[in-house]
C-alpha positions as CSV (number, residue, x, y, z in Angstrom):
1,M,22.1,55.1,43.9
2,A,19.1,52.7,43.8
3,F,15.9,53.5,45.7
4,S,13.3,51.0,46.1
5,L,9.5,51.8,46.1
6,Q,8.6,48.5,48.0
7,S,7.1,47.5,51.3
8,C,4.7,50.4,51.8
9,R,3.3,51.4,55.4
10,V,-0.7,51.5,55.5
11,T,-2.5,53.8,57.7
12,N,-6.2,54.7,57.5
13,G,-6.6,53.0,54.3
14,L,-3.6,54.9,52.7
15,K,-0.8,53.2,51.5
16,Y,2.4,55.3,51.7
17,E,6.3,55.5,51.8
18,V,8.6,57.9,53.3
19,Y,12.1,59.0,51.8
20,E,14.3,61.6,53.9
21,T,17.7,63.4,53.3
22,S,19.0,65.1,56.4
23,A,21.9,67.0,57.8
24,Q,22.2,63.9,60.1
25,G,23.3,61.8,57.3
26,N,20.3,60.3,55.5
27,S,20.5,60.3,51.7
28,L,17.1,59.4,50.4
29,K,16.7,57.0,52.9
30,K,13.5,55.1,53.3
31,I,11.9,55.8,56.8
32,T,9.9,53.3,58.6
33,E,10.1,54.3,62.2
34,F,8.5,57.4,63.5
35,L,8.6,59.0,66.8
36,P,5.2,60.7,67.3
37,K,5.6,64.3,68.9
38,S,2.8,66.5,70.3
39,N,1.3,69.2,68.4
40,P,1.7,67.8,64.8
41,I,2.2,70.1,62.0
42,A,-1.1,70.0,59.7
43,I,-0.7,69.4,56.1
44,Q,-3.9,69.7,54.1
45,L,-4.0,68.1,50.7
46,N,-6.6,68.7,48.1
47,P,-6.5,66.7,44.9
48,D,-9.5,68.4,43.2
49,E,-7.6,71.8,43.4
50,K,-5.4,71.8,40.3
51,F,-2.7,73.8,39.1
52,Q,0.1,73.6,36.3
53,T,1.0,70.3,34.7
54,I,4.5,69.4,35.4
55,T,6.9,69.3,32.6
56,G,10.1,67.9,34.3
57,F,13.1,68.1,36.6
58,G,16.9,67.8,35.8
59,G,20.3,69.2,35.0
60,S,22.2,70.4,32.2
61,F,24.6,68.9,29.7
62,T,27.7,70.9,29.6
63,E,30.9,70.4,27.8
64,A,32.6,70.6,31.3
65,S,30.5,68.0,32.6
66,A,31.0,65.7,29.3
67,Y,34.9,66.4,29.5
68,L,35.0,65.2,33.2
69,L,32.9,62.1,32.5
70,N,35.3,61.2,29.9
71,K,38.2,61.4,32.4
72,L,36.7,58.9,34.6
73,S,37.0,55.1,34.5
74,K,34.3,53.4,32.4
75,A,32.6,52.2,35.9
76,N,32.4,55.5,37.4
77,R,31.2,57.3,34.3
78,E,28.3,54.8,34.2
79,K,27.9,55.4,38.0
80,V,27.2,58.9,37.5
81,L,25.0,58.6,34.4
82,E,22.9,56.0,35.9
83,A,22.5,58.0,39.1
84,Y,21.0,60.9,37.0
85,F,18.8,59.0,34.4
86,S,17.9,55.6,35.6
87,E,14.7,54.5,37.3
88,A,16.8,53.6,40.2
89,G,18.4,57.0,40.2
90,S,17.2,60.5,40.0
91,N,15.3,59.7,36.7
92,Y,16.1,63.1,35.2
93,S,13.3,64.1,32.7
94,L,14.1,67.7,31.7
95,T,17.5,69.1,30.8
96,R,19.2,71.7,29.2
97,T,22.5,72.3,27.0
98,H,24.3,75.1,25.5
99,I,24.5,75.8,21.7
100,A,28.0,76.4,20.8
101,S,30.3,77.6,23.6
102,C,29.2,78.9,27.0
103,D,31.5,79.6,30.2
104,F,31.5,76.0,31.1
105,S,33.1,75.1,27.9
106,L,37.0,74.5,27.5
107,K,37.3,77.3,24.9
108,N,35.0,79.9,23.1
109,Y,33.7,78.3,19.7
110,T,30.8,78.9,17.3
111,Y,29.1,76.5,14.9
112,A,29.5,79.1,12.1
113,K,33.3,79.7,11.7
114,V,33.2,81.3,8.3
115,E,32.4,84.9,8.5
116,N,29.7,86.3,6.3
117,D,28.4,82.8,5.6
118,L,24.8,83.8,5.5
119,Q,23.6,80.5,4.2
120,L,25.6,78.8,6.8
121,E,27.1,76.4,4.2
122,H,30.0,75.6,6.6
123,F,27.9,75.1,9.8
124,T,29.4,72.4,11.7
125,I,29.0,70.9,15.3
126,E,32.5,69.2,15.2
127,D,33.3,70.8,18.6
128,D,30.7,68.8,20.4
129,R,31.4,65.4,19.2
130,S,34.4,64.3,21.5
131,D,32.4,65.1,24.7
132,L,29.0,66.7,24.8
133,I,26.9,64.6,22.2
134,P,28.4,61.2,23.6
135,M,27.2,62.2,26.9
136,I,23.8,63.1,25.9
137,L,23.6,59.7,23.7
138,E,24.5,57.8,26.8
139,A,22.1,59.3,29.1
140,K,19.4,58.7,26.6
141,S,20.5,54.9,26.5
142,I,19.9,54.7,30.2
143,S,16.6,56.7,30.5
144,K,13.7,54.4,30.2
145,E,11.0,57.1,29.7
146,G,13.4,59.5,27.9
147,F,13.9,63.2,28.6
148,N,13.3,66.5,27.0
149,I,16.1,68.9,26.2
150,I,16.1,72.7,26.2
151,A,19.1,74.2,24.1
152,S,20.3,77.8,24.6
153,P,22.8,79.9,22.8
154,W,24.9,82.1,25.1
155,S,26.1,83.9,21.8
156,C,25.1,84.2,18.2
157,P,28.4,83.7,16.0
158,P,30.5,86.8,16.6
159,W,30.6,88.0,13.1
160,M,26.9,88.6,13.5
161,K,27.3,91.0,16.3
162,D,28.1,94.9,16.4
163,N,31.2,94.3,18.4
164,K,32.5,91.0,16.8
165,K,33.2,89.4,19.9
166,Y,31.8,86.3,21.9
167,V,31.3,88.5,25.0
168,G,28.6,91.2,24.9
169,G,27.4,93.1,21.8
170,K,24.0,92.8,20.0
171,L,23.0,91.0,17.0
172,L,23.0,93.2,14.0
173,P,19.6,93.3,12.2
174,E,21.1,92.4,8.8
175,Y,21.9,89.1,10.4
176,N,18.3,88.1,12.0
177,D,17.8,85.6,9.3
178,A,21.1,84.3,9.4
179,F,20.8,83.9,13.2
180,A,17.3,82.3,12.9
181,L,18.9,79.8,10.3
182,Y,21.7,78.9,12.9
183,F,18.8,77.5,15.0
184,S,17.6,75.4,12.4
185,K,21.0,74.0,11.3
186,Y,21.6,73.1,14.9
187,L,18.3,71.3,15.4
188,D,19.1,69.5,11.8
189,A,22.6,68.4,12.9
190,Y,21.6,67.2,16.3
191,Q,18.7,65.2,15.0
192,K,21.1,63.5,12.7
193,E,23.2,62.5,15.7
194,G,20.0,61.0,17.2
195,I,19.3,64.0,19.7
196,T,15.8,65.6,19.4
197,I,15.8,69.0,20.9
198,W,12.5,69.9,22.8
199,G,12.6,73.3,23.1
200,V,15.2,76.4,22.7
201,T,15.8,79.6,24.3
202,V,16.4,82.7,22.3
203,I,19.6,83.6,24.4
204,N,21.1,83.0,27.6
205,E,20.8,85.9,29.8
206,P,19.9,88.8,27.5
207,H,20.9,91.3,30.0
208,G,24.3,90.0,29.9
209,N,26.6,88.8,32.5
210,G,28.6,91.8,33.3
211,N,30.5,91.3,30.2
212,N,32.5,88.1,31.7
213,W,31.8,85.4,29.2
214,E,29.8,84.5,26.1
215,S,26.5,86.7,25.8
216,T,24.4,88.6,23.3
217,L,22.3,91.6,24.5
218,F,18.7,91.7,23.7
219,S,15.9,94.1,24.9
220,P,12.3,92.5,25.3
221,T,11.2,94.3,22.3
222,E,14.3,93.2,20.2
223,M,13.9,89.7,21.3
224,T,10.2,89.6,20.7
225,H,10.8,91.2,17.3
226,F,13.3,88.4,16.4
227,V,11.0,85.6,17.5
228,E,7.8,87.0,15.7
229,N,9.5,87.9,12.4
230,H,12.4,85.7,12.1
231,L,13.2,82.6,14.4
232,G,9.4,81.5,14.8
233,P,8.7,81.8,11.1
234,K,11.9,80.1,10.1
235,L,11.6,77.1,12.4
236,E,8.1,76.7,11.2
237,K,9.0,76.8,7.7
238,E,11.9,74.3,8.0
239,G,9.4,71.8,9.7
240,W,10.6,72.6,13.3
241,G,7.4,74.4,14.4
242,K,6.8,71.9,17.3
243,V,10.0,72.9,18.9
244,K,9.2,75.2,22.0
245,I,10.8,78.7,22.1
246,L,11.1,80.1,25.5
247,G,11.8,83.7,25.9
248,Y,13.7,85.7,28.3
249,D,16.0,83.3,30.1
250,Q,17.4,85.3,33.0
251,N,16.5,86.5,36.6
252,R,13.0,86.6,37.9
253,A,13.0,90.3,39.0
254,G,12.8,91.3,35.4
255,L,9.8,88.9,34.6
256,K,7.1,91.8,34.3
257,E,8.8,93.8,31.8
258,W,9.6,90.9,29.9
259,V,6.2,89.1,29.7
260,D,4.4,92.5,29.3
261,V,6.3,92.7,25.8
262,M,6.3,89.1,25.0
263,Y,2.6,88.6,25.5
264,K,1.4,92.0,24.5
265,D,-1.0,90.6,22.0
266,Q,-1.6,87.7,19.7
267,N,1.0,88.4,17.1
268,S,3.9,89.0,19.8
269,S,3.1,85.7,21.7
270,K,2.4,83.5,18.9
271,Y,5.5,81.8,18.6
272,Y,6.4,81.8,22.4
273,A,5.7,78.6,24.2
274,G,6.7,80.2,27.5
275,T,9.3,81.9,29.6
276,A,12.6,80.7,31.0
277,I,13.7,82.2,34.3
278,H,17.0,81.8,36.6
279,W,17.2,82.2,40.2
280,Y,20.5,84.6,40.4
281,E,18.9,87.7,41.5
282,S,18.7,86.8,45.2
283,T,19.9,83.9,47.5
284,Y,16.9,83.8,49.6
285,D,13.8,85.2,47.6
286,Y,12.1,83.0,44.9
287,F,10.2,86.0,44.0
288,P,6.5,84.6,44.3
289,D,4.8,87.8,43.0
290,A,6.9,87.9,39.9
291,L,6.1,84.0,39.1
292,Q,2.5,84.9,39.7
293,Y,2.3,87.7,37.5
294,A,4.1,85.9,34.6
295,H,1.7,83.1,34.7
296,H,-1.4,85.2,34.8
297,K,0.0,87.2,32.0
298,S,-0.5,84.2,29.8
299,P,-1.7,81.0,31.7
300,D,-1.3,78.7,28.9
301,K,2.4,79.4,28.5
302,H,5.3,77.2,30.1
303,L,7.0,78.9,33.2
304,I,10.3,77.0,33.5
305,Q,13.5,77.5,35.5
306,T,16.4,76.7,33.3
307,E,19.4,77.5,35.4
308,A,20.7,77.5,39.1
309,C,23.6,76.6,40.9
310,V,25.7,77.6,43.8
311,D,28.1,79.9,42.0
312,S,31.3,81.8,42.9
313,E,32.2,79.0,44.9
314,V,34.8,76.4,44.9
315,P,33.0,72.9,45.8
316,H,33.6,71.3,49.3
317,W,35.0,67.8,48.9
318,R,33.3,65.2,50.8
319,D,32.0,67.5,53.3
320,D,28.1,66.8,53.6
321,A,28.0,69.4,56.5
322,W,29.0,72.2,54.5
323,Y,26.0,72.0,52.2
324,W,23.7,72.3,55.3
325,K,25.5,75.0,57.0
326,K,23.5,78.0,57.6
327,E,26.2,80.4,56.4
328,A,28.2,78.3,54.1
329,T,28.3,80.8,51.2
330,D,26.8,84.2,50.3
331,W,27.3,84.5,46.2
332,G,26.5,88.2,46.1
333,W,27.3,90.1,49.4
334,D,30.7,90.9,48.5
335,W,29.9,92.9,45.3
336,A,26.4,93.8,45.7
337,S,25.4,97.5,46.0
338,E,24.2,98.6,49.4
339,Q,20.7,98.8,48.4
340,D,20.7,95.1,47.2
341,K,23.0,93.6,49.8
342,H,19.7,92.5,51.7
343,L,19.0,90.1,48.7
344,H,22.3,88.3,49.4
345,P,22.6,87.0,52.8
346,K,24.7,83.8,53.5
347,Y,22.9,80.6,53.1
348,A,23.1,76.7,53.2
349,P,23.1,75.2,49.7
350,V,20.5,72.6,50.5
351,N,18.1,75.2,51.9
352,R,18.3,77.4,48.9
353,Y,17.6,74.5,46.5
354,A,14.7,73.0,48.7
355,T,13.2,76.5,49.1
356,D,13.5,77.5,45.5
357,I,12.1,74.4,44.1
358,I,9.1,74.2,46.5
359,G,8.4,77.9,46.2
360,C,8.2,77.6,42.4
361,L,6.1,74.7,42.3
362,N,3.7,76.6,44.4
363,N,3.9,79.6,42.1
364,W,3.1,78.1,38.6
365,V,6.5,76.9,37.7
366,D,6.4,73.7,35.6
367,G,9.7,72.8,35.2
368,W,13.0,73.2,37.2
369,I,16.4,72.6,35.6
370,D,19.9,72.6,37.7
371,W,23.1,73.9,35.8
372,N,26.1,71.5,35.6
373,M,25.7,67.9,36.2
374,V,29.4,67.3,37.1
375,L,32.3,69.5,38.1
376,D,35.7,68.8,39.3
377,R,37.1,69.6,42.7
378,Q,38.0,73.2,41.5
379,G,34.6,73.9,40.4
380,G,35.4,73.6,36.6
381,P,36.5,73.3,34.0
382,N,35.7,76.6,33.1
383,W,37.4,78.8,30.4
384,F,36.7,81.9,32.3
385,K,37.5,80.5,35.6
386,N,34.0,81.1,36.9
387,W,34.0,78.4,39.6
388,C,30.7,76.7,40.7
389,T,29.3,73.9,42.7
390,A,27.4,70.9,41.0
391,P,25.4,68.0,42.6
392,V,28.2,65.5,41.8
393,I,31.9,66.3,42.2
394,V,34.7,64.2,40.7
395,D,38.2,63.8,41.0
396,P,39.3,62.5,37.5
397,V,43.2,62.3,38.7
398,N,42.1,59.7,41.5
399,D,38.9,58.6,39.8
400,E,36.6,59.5,42.7
401,V,33.0,60.4,42.6
402,Y,31.1,62.5,45.5
403,F,27.4,62.7,45.3
404,T,26.6,66.1,47.4
405,P,23.7,66.6,49.4
406,L,22.5,68.7,46.7
407,Y,22.2,65.4,44.3
408,Y,19.8,64.0,47.0
409,T,17.9,67.1,47.3
410,L,17.1,67.4,43.8
411,A,16.2,63.7,43.5
412,H,13.5,64.2,46.1
413,F,11.5,65.9,43.1
414,S,12.9,64.6,39.9
415,K,12.6,60.9,41.0
416,F,9.1,61.3,42.4
417,M,7.3,64.0,40.5
418,R,6.7,62.8,37.0
419,P,6.1,64.4,33.7
420,G,2.6,65.0,33.4
421,A,1.9,65.2,37.1
422,V,-0.6,68.1,38.1
423,K,0.3,70.3,41.1
424,I,-2.6,70.0,43.5
425,G,-3.6,71.7,46.7
426,C,-1.3,71.7,49.4
427,V,-1.6,73.9,52.6
428,I,0.6,73.7,55.6
429,N,0.2,75.7,58.9
430,H,3.8,76.6,59.8
431,K,5.8,79.7,59.0
432,D,9.4,77.9,58.6
433,I,8.4,74.5,57.2
434,M,7.5,74.3,53.4
435,A,5.3,71.8,51.7
436,T,4.1,71.2,48.1
437,A,2.3,68.2,46.2
438,V,1.4,66.9,42.9
439,K,-0.5,64.0,41.7
440,N,1.3,61.9,39.3
441,P,-0.1,60.2,36.1
442,D,-0.2,56.9,38.0
443,D,-2.4,58.5,40.6
444,S,0.2,58.5,43.4
445,I,0.5,61.7,45.2
446,A,4.0,63.0,45.9
447,V,4.3,65.4,48.8
448,V,7.8,67.2,49.4
449,V,8.2,68.6,52.8
450,F,11.2,70.9,53.8
451,N,12.1,71.4,57.6
452,P,15.1,73.7,57.8
453,T,14.7,74.0,61.8
454,E,17.0,72.4,64.3
455,N,14.2,70.2,65.6
456,A,12.3,67.3,64.4
457,Q,8.7,68.0,63.7
458,S,5.5,65.7,63.7
459,L,3.3,66.0,60.5
460,A,-0.2,65.2,60.1
461,L,-1.3,64.8,56.4
462,S,-4.8,64.9,55.6
463,L,-6.2,63.5,52.3
464,N,-9.9,62.9,51.8
465,N,-10.7,62.8,55.4
466,Q,-7.9,60.3,55.9
467,N,-4.7,60.9,57.8
468,I,-1.1,59.9,57.8
469,D,1.0,60.6,60.8
470,C,4.8,61.0,60.4
471,T,8.0,62.7,61.5
472,I,10.6,64.7,59.6
473,S,14.2,65.1,61.2
474,A,15.6,68.2,62.0
475,K,17.3,70.2,58.8
476,A,15.8,67.6,56.4
477,I,13.8,67.4,53.2
478,Q,11.3,64.4,52.9
479,T,9.2,63.0,50.1
480,I,6.0,61.1,51.2
481,I,4.4,58.9,48.3
482,I,0.9,58.2,49.0
483,K,-1.2,55.7,47.0
484,K,-4.6,54.1,47.9
485,N,-4.7,50.8,49.6
């Protein structure tokens, strides 16, 4: 999983390298030979046109992933974590984890096991000690620059809810302070383990998930009231005021309704550091209008994609071609209502990832986090049997590891676009091929181009009246790193 940044090409005074992942078999391969074609596609870069500052890219620490890593040999466990967190690998910089159990846990559990313990004197994170915490600590030991963690509860403790269950129900008003304390206790407990939490979301998917797995329902008004009057003041009082509180944490089609309430006025927005979003509303649309609206509603706030995966799908084992297949999977077509079926056409997993990340970057999103880092050949473990695909699939029985094309697709962004980078102007004159660009803190420029077409294409990049000519393969994603000679 090691990728070198040596031996740059030099053209017209610009030093550059090209890395490609393709349906033909390239996996972040360094490309040094190009076959010029006529009618190149123009990509105009403008470093003087500046947009959002990048927070980072990465994936999620789940109990399922951590449990599987503990089932592998020491060599393969290290191989996976090095691939995700080392400089030679994907170099993940922004991650997520769950506060107590989620669907990708082995069972339901809470940190507040004693009912009506309003001061949470019996709070415990013991359920995380065998798998989850060791995975995070080992990743920390590998990561040279470090990474930020966003933590999300799927449910408040069941005894705080009107239905007294892990699934569904609402937080009862009399437990607002106790649930705010729950966050503070969690931050304290993880800090004592050597894990600093950068940010929290109030609840994962406040609209619920069809009452399938852990959830707690909030309306925009209810969540904002909780943040403004309970969670924000509590974290501030307990010394956790620098922890980022992200609101919403569900699909983009609902963004307008939520940000209108969250950022209604100074009081409502005071404790919100930003908005968290997911991609599950559609299998092809990244909702640029909603993203633009959310950004312009409060331009100084974060807009972070906190979860995405190929879900309702058993992973395909050692079958790279499936991940590029135009009609590999559909996710929602079989259950979507007639008026919503158009949102769920069949799609290629690589295409969905590449299109969404580029679309997000081109519409003010500053962070993008994948879901499980590691799953097994069934797409679990998952107590609800909600099977999904992950970038890395493992077979713990035979101690085997498979890096899918999704792993390399994500690495095109996480490895080459670093925290503190600034999204810059990038215009491409093609209806099917997408591109985006950032200027990194080291002044290098990273350009990602995605070609979903069946034909190789010539590219003509223009930067400050200097040009780079190269070629992208058919059905490929490419990162071009530009440095001044």
